[in-house]
C-alpha positions in Angstrom: 50.9 -71.6 47.9 47.7 -73.1 46.8 45.8 -69.4 47.0 48.9 -68.0 44.7 47.8 -70.7 42.1 44.3 -69.9 42.4 44.6 -66.2 42.1 47.3 -66.3 39.3 44.8 -67.0 36.2 42.4 -64.4 37.4 45.0 -61.8 38.0 46.4 -62.3 34.6 42.7 -62.1 33.3 42.6 -59.0 34.9 45.5 -57.5 33.6 45.0 -58.6 30.5 41.1 -57.0 30.4 42.7 -53.9 31.8 45.1 -53.5 28.8 42.5 -54.0 26.7 40.4 -51.6 28.1 43.1 -49.3 27.9 44.0 -49.9 24.5 40.3 -49.3 23.2 39.8 -46.4 25.4 42.8 -44.8 23.7 42.1 -45.5 20.4 41.7 -42.5 18.2 38.4 -41.8 16.0 40.0 -42.9 13.3 40.6 -46.3 14.7 37.1 -46.6 15.9 35.4 -45.7 12.6 37.7 -48.4 11.0 36.7 -50.7 14.1 33.2 -49.8 13.3 33.0 -50.0 9.7 31.1 -46.9 9.8 31.7 -43.1 9.7 29.0 -40.2 10.5 29.1 -37.3 8.1 26.9 -33.9 8.6 25.6 -32.3 5.2 23.2 -29.6 4.2 21.7 -31.3 1.1 20.2 -27.9 -0.2 23.0 -26.7 -1.4 23.3 -27.5 -5.4 25.8 -28.7 -6.9 27.5 -29.3 -4.2 24.6 -31.7 -2.1 21.1 -31.6 -2.8 18.5 -34.4 -2.9 17.4 -35.9 -6.3 14.7 -39.0 -6.1 15.1 -39.0 -2.1 18.9 -39.8 -2.4 21.6 -37.1 -1.8 24.0 -36.4 -4.6 26.6 -33.6 -5.9 30.0 -32.3 -6.0 30.7 -33.3 -2.3 29.2 -36.9 -2.4 31.3 -38.0 -5.4 34.4 -36.5 -3.9 33.5 -37.8 -0.6 32.9 -41.4 -1.9 36.1 -41.4 -4.3 38.2 -40.6 -1.2 36.7 -42.7 1.2 36.3 -46.0 -1.7 40.4 -45.6 -1.4 41.3 -44.7 2.0 38.5 -46.5 3.9 37.7 -49.5 1.7 34.7 -51.2 3.6 33.4 -48.6 5.4 29.9 -47.2 5.2 29.0 -43.8 5.3 26.2 -42.5 7.6 25.2 -39.4 6.0 22.6 -37.0 7.9 21.0 -34.2 6.2 21.0 -31.2 8.5 20.2 -27.4 8.4 23.8 -25.6 8.0 23.4 -23.7 11.1 23.2 -26.9 13.4 26.1 -28.0 11.5 29.4 -26.9 13.2 27.7 -27.0 16.5 26.6 -30.5 15.9 30.2 -31.2 15.3 31.5 -29.6 18.5 28.9 -31.8 20.5 30.3 -35.2 19.1 26.7 -35.7 17.3 28.7 -37.1 14.2 32.3 -37.9 13.0 33.2 -35.2 10.6 31.5 -32.6 8.2 31.2 -33.1 4.4 29.5 -30.4 3.1 30.6 -27.0 1.8 31.9 -24.8 4.6 34.0 -21.2 4.0 37.0 -21.3 6.1 37.6 -18.0 7.7 39.8 -17.1 10.5 37.4 -17.7 13.2 36.5 -21.3 12.1 39.5 -22.2 11.4 41.3 -21.5 14.6 38.2 -23.9 16.0 38.0 -26.4 13.8 40.0 -29.0 11.4 39.9 -28.1 7.9 40.8 -30.2 5.2 42.3 -29.3 2.0 40.6 -27.0 0.1 37.5 -28.6 -2.1 36.5 -25.6 -4.2 36.5 -21.6 -4.4 34.1 -19.8 -2.1 34.8 -16.4 -3.2 31.3 -14.6 -3.0 29.8 -12.8 -5.8 26.5 -10.8 -6.1 23.5 -12.6 -7.4 20.8 -10.0 -9.5 17.7 -10.1 -11.7 18.7 -10.3 -15.3 18.3 -6.8 -17.1 18.4 -5.0 -13.4 20.4 -1.7 -14.5 20.3 -0.3 -10.9 23.0 -2.5 -9.8 26.4 -2.3 -12.1 28.7 -2.4 -9.5 29.1 -3.5 -5.8 28.8 -0.2 -4.6 25.4 0.4 -6.1 24.3 -2.1 -3.5 23.7 1.0 -0.9 20.1 1.6 0.1 19.4 -2.0 -1.7 18.1 -4.9 0.1 20.4 -8.1 0.3 20.3 -11.3 1.2 22.6 -14.3 2.3 22.4 -17.7 4.8 22.3 -17.0 8.3 25.5 -18.3 9.9 27.2 -18.7 6.4 30.6 -17.2 5.4 29.0 -15.6 2.6 27.1 -13.7 5.2 30.1 -12.9 7.0 31.4 -11.5 3.8 28.5 -9.3 2.7 28.1 -7.7 6.2 32.2 -7.0 5.8 31.3 -5.3 2.5 28.5 -3.0 4.2 30.9 -1.7 6.6 33.1 -1.2 4.0 30.4 1.0 2.0 29.7 2.9 5.3 33.4 3.4 6.3 33.8 5.4 2.3 31.0 7.7 3.3 28.3 5.6 1.2 24.7 5.1 2.7 25.4 1.5 2.8 22.6 -1.6 2.4 19.4 -1.2 3.6 18.9 -4.2 4.8 20.7 -7.7 5.1 18.0 -10.4 5.4 19.1 -13.9 6.6 17.8 -17.2 5.3 17.9 -20.9 6.2 18.8 -22.0 3.1 19.9 -19.9 -0.3 16.7 -21.5 -2.2 14.4 -19.1 -0.3 16.4 -16.1 -1.0 16.7 -16.7 -4.6 13.1 -16.9 -4.6 12.7 -14.0 -3.4 15.1 -12.1 -5.3 13.1 -13.7 -8.3 10.0 -12.0 -6.8 11.6 -8.6 -6.3 11.5 -9.0 -2.5 15.3 -8.9 -2.8 17.5 -6.8 -4.8 20.4 -9.1 -4.5 22.0 -12.4 -3.0 25.7 -12.7 -1.7 26.8 -16.2 -2.9 29.7 -18.0 -3.8 30.4 -17.5 -7.6 30.9 -21.7 -7.8 27.2 -22.5 -7.2 26.0 -19.2 -8.9 27.1 -20.4 -12.4 24.7 -23.6 -12.4 21.9 -21.8 -11.1 22.2 -19.2 -14.0 22.2 -22.1 -16.4 19.1 -23.6 -15.1 17.1 -20.5 -14.8 18.3 -18.6 -17.9 17.3 -14.9 -18.3 16.2 -15.0 -14.5 19.4 -14.2 -13.0 23.1 -12.4 -13.4 26.0 -11.7 -11.5 28.2 -9.0 -11.2 31.9 -9.2 -12.5 33.3 -7.9 -9.6 33.2 -10.1 -6.4 32.4 -8.3 -2.8 35.2 -9.7 -1.1 38.5 -11.7 -0.7 39.3 -14.9 -2.6 38.2 -17.9 -0.2 38.1 -21.5 0.1 35.5 -24.7 0.4 36.6 -27.3 2.7 35.2 -30.1 4.8 35.9 -29.9 8.8 36.4 -32.2 11.8 37.0 -31.4 15.7 40.4 -29.7 15.8 41.5 -32.4 19.0 44.4 -35.2 19.2 41.4 -37.8 18.5 39.9 -36.3 15.3 43.9 -35.4 14.0 44.2 -38.8 12.2 41.2 -38.9 10.4 41.1 -35.2 9.3 44.9 -35.6 8.0 43.5 -39.0 5.9 40.5 -37.2 4.2 42.6 -34.1 3.6 45.4 -36.2 2.0 43.1 -37.6 0.0 41.6 -34.5 -1.2 45.0 -32.9 -2.1 45.4 -36.5 -4.2 42.3 -36.1 -6.3 43.1 -32.4 -6.7 46.8 -33.8 -8.1 45.3 -36.7 -10.5 42.5 -34.8 -12.1 39.4 -36.1 -10.1 38.8 -33.3 -8.6 38.7 -31.1 -11.8 36.5 -33.9 -13.4 34.0 -33.7 -10.9 33.9 -30.3 -11.3 33.2 -30.6 -14.7 30.4 -32.6 -14.3 28.9 -30.3 -11.6 29.6 -27.1 -12.2 30.0 -27.0 -15.9 33.7 -25.4 -15.4 36.9 -26.3 -13.4 38.3 -23.9 -10.7 42.1 -23.5 -9.8 42.1 -25.0 -6.1 45.7 -25.3 -4.2 46.8 -29.0 -3.9 47.5 -28.1 -0.6 47.0 -27.7 3.3 44.0 -25.0 3.6 45.6 -21.6 3.1 45.4 -19.0 5.8 42.1 -17.2 5.4 42.0 -13.7 4.6 38.3 -13.1 6.3 
């Protein structure tokens, strides 16, 4: 009996510790973020006006929208924002190097099958940027025989490659060369210096670019791909599901209450009609 009395408190302690460990182990990512009061997000801060560095600080449309949503949905949680090359962001998310991706990622069928996309944050339909006054390119079909650039690993590159395949399937020569860049800024520089004939980029990015460099660039009125949308991204698993939903719900609310359009006007100089729903099934 003495042995039983002596070991009972110890047993209770062990049971309590076991239950605590089991509870901690079963807590999902959202619960862990709340407990740590910190969320780590990845951004490519070379994608103005969505995100870019100004005086050593990451600013832009995505940053303002993120801060608005997290202030309401995760009060008191600090944001640890990592600036990474776009090509490493989705692989880094897979490898659990950070909690979430808050940068403009074009949704497509391959990505939406593997990752947890939020509701749309902006339209990402791809346009063709050319030099102002270049009459050799009047329609997308004029890209046959031309050198065109885009960002490596991007949805815009995928659209450009698909368009090239369509040109060839219709009996046209197709694009002479598709050059891939780490960042779009490098492609813009090559276009201005005549090393490229065009750049495939989302129209939402091109309006502000043309405005800041008047007389340098222009766009074709016809798009070169189907309508697509940008979203933010989490892992597509049970551990991340509640965090993806919380942020996605915040985006939908910001869309419906006018916050999103106000931020679009601030950063793009125009507004976009974006579905205030879960991410639509991609055509691409």
